[in-house]
N, C-alpha and C positions, 0 to 999 in steps of 0.2 A: 417448475423452474425451467428457464431457458439456459442452455449450455453453449459455451463458445469454444471453438477449437483453438488450441495452442500447441503447435507441433503435434505430438501424438496424444495429447491430453484433452479432456473435456472439463472445462472449468465453469462453475456456476456463474451466471451473469451478475448475481449479487454475491458479495462477499461480506464476511463479518469482521470488522476491525475491533481492536482492543485498546484504543486510546481513550475511549470515553465509556468505560464499563461502569455499572452501577456501584456506588460507594456508600459507605455507612457514615451518615452525618455529612459534614463538609470536608472530610479528610480525603484528598485525592489519592493518597497512598493506601487507604483502607478500603480495599475492594470488597464488595458484598459477594462472597464466593458462591453462596447458595443461589442468588439471583443470576449471577453470571453463568453458572452451570445450567440453569433452566433456559437461559438465552441460547447457549450453545446447543443444548438438546433440541430446542425449537428450530434453530437454524438447520441442523442436520436433518431433522424430521421433514423439513420442507425443501430439501434438496440443495442447500448451500454446502459446498465442499471446500471453499477457500477461506482461510482464516489468516489474519494479519496482526502481528504484534511487533514490539520493538523494545530495545534495551531501556529506553527512558520512560516509556509509558507507565503512568501511575507510580512514578518515582521508583521504577525498577521492579514493581510487583506484577505487572501485566503478564510477563512471560511465565512466571510460576503458576499463576491462576489459570491461564489458558492451557498450559501444559497439563495441569491436573484435570481440567474440564474435558479436554480432548483425549486424555490418556485412556479412558475406558472404551474408546472406539478403535477398531483395527487401524493400524498406521497407514495402510494403503487406501483407506476410505476417505481421507481428507488431505488437503494440501495446506502446508503451513509456510508462511512467509515471515522472515525476521530481517533485521537490518543492522549494519555496522554503524555505531553512533558517532559519525564524524561531525555532528553538530557541536560536539565538545572537543576542542583541539587537544585537550590533554589525553584524549583516547588514541591519538594517531599512532603511538608506538605500542599499543596494547592489543593489536588485532587478534593475536593468537589467544591471549588470556581471555579476552572478551568472547570470542567465538566459542571457545571450549565451555565457558560459563553459560552461554546462551543455550547450547545443546543440553547441558545438565539441567538448567532451569526449566526448559520446555519438556524435558524427559524424552527426548528423541535422539536418534543416531544420525539424522540428516535433516536438512531443510529443503523443502521442495523449491522454494524461491528465497533468494537472499539479495539484499540491496545495499548499495552505498547510500546511506541515509542523508537526505536533505543536501544535495549538491547546491551550493549557493556561494555568494561573494565571500563570505567569511572563511570558507574552508577549501575553496577550489585549488589554491596554491598547495595546500597540504595534501589534498587528495592526489594531486599530480606529482608530488615530490616522491621519487622512488626510494628515498632513504627510509621512509616509513614501512615500505614493503607490503602495503595493504593489498594492492592489486595482485601482486605475485602470490601472496598467501591465499587470497580468496580463490584465485585460479587453481592453485594446488588443491584446495578443498573440493573444487568442482571436479578435478581430474580423478580424485579418489572416491567421488560419489557422496561426499558429505554436504555438498551443495549441488542440487540438480539443475537449477537455472539461476543465472546471475544477471542482475540488472541494477537500476538506480532510481532514486526518487529525486525530484528537483523542485526547489522553491525559488531558485535564483532567476536571474535575467536570461534572456535568450543567448546573450554573448557568453555567459558563464556556461550554459549548457553546451554551446558550440565548442568551447575549449575542452570540456570533458569528452565530448563525442570525438573530437579530432584525435584525442589520445587513446581512448578506450572504446570508441564506438563500434569497432568491428567485433568486440567481444561481448557487448551488451545484448541481452536477449529480450529485454523489455524495459520500459520506463514508466514510472508512476508520476503523474503531474496533477496539479489542482485544476479541475476542469468542471465548470458549471456555466450556466447562461450569463452570470455576472463576470466571472473570471475569463470567459472567452475573449474579452477585450481588456478587462481591468488588469489581469496578470498576463496578458499576451498569450493565452492558451492556444489560440488559433495559430500563431506564429510558431509556437513550440511543437504543435502537432505537425505542422508542415515540415519543420526541421527534422523531426523524428522520422517522417515519411521519407525524407531523402536518404536516411540510413536504413530504411525498411525495418524499423524497430516498433513492435507493437506497443500500444498505449494502455496502461492501467490507469483508471480514473480514481482519484481521491478527492474528497470534499465536494461531491456533486451537489450536496445540499448545504455546503458551508457549515458543517458541524450542526446541522439542523436549523440554522437561521433562515434558510430559504424555504423551509417548510411552513413558516408562519409569516405572512405578509399582511399589509394593511387591509382594512375592510374594503376600501375603494378598489384596490387591485384584485382582491378576492372576488369581488362582484363582477369585475371584467372577465376574469377567467371562468367563473361559473356560468356567465352568459354564453360562453362559447361551448363549454362541455359541462353541463350541470351535474353529471354523475361523477365527474373526475375529482379526486381529492387533490388538495393543493400540492403535497409532496410529489405527486405524479408529474406535475408540470416541470419540476426541476429535473426529473428523471426522463423527461421526454425528448431532451436534446441529445440525440444519438451522436456518438463519437465519430469523427472522420476516420476512414480506413487508411492509415499510412502504410502502404505496402501490405504485407501480411499483418493482420490486425486481430487483437483479442481484447474484448471489453471487460475482462475480469478486473476486479478491484479489491484492494485491501480492505475497503469498507463497504461502499455501495457503488454500483456501476450505473452510469448513465444509459 
């Protein structure tokens, strides 16, 4: 495993995300806990120490299952990331209730990394509205050690990201964006990386393989890549586009890192 430096931490370049865990049948909410535990064990055995979950993953079951799978390991042996679910505007006045529930569901006393989830056009006004007290509450949790590092994830436009950074940028320690060789231009990832560089905010990469879709390409395109590097597996091509270093930079990821 390759490890990347973030402040005084060594984070595995590959992370394990918990949005697409194995399920029983076709029920997204019914996680196969036995298979998930084996995946977590395999990840840890092979050097992965960064795990990412969220309030809404698997209809609210991801945090419980990941907490259980990780619970048999010493707390200081892994880093756990969770997120405030601002993608649902009805949650905006529930930050304390949700945060306390997340700690309980994960079976931990603190989160190594915590994010404003999915900053986008739909929620930017609410995220910036001080009446909800989200930023203040999360900063308080950081002060008392229940959040070790605070950041945000972004799916919105560069203009939306800029609004968020203009308000909270000096307090954000990292940002997670969708970055792969398609979204480098399709979702303006390059411009977002450049913007984050202006604020010296490290980039966490999510969706480097677009949920696995970039791991399977047409036979024609496969042949072209194989002609260049016959021994290389197709998913490795998606992971071969290294992130740009915006200031101090860490390529850790909630799922998989480029």
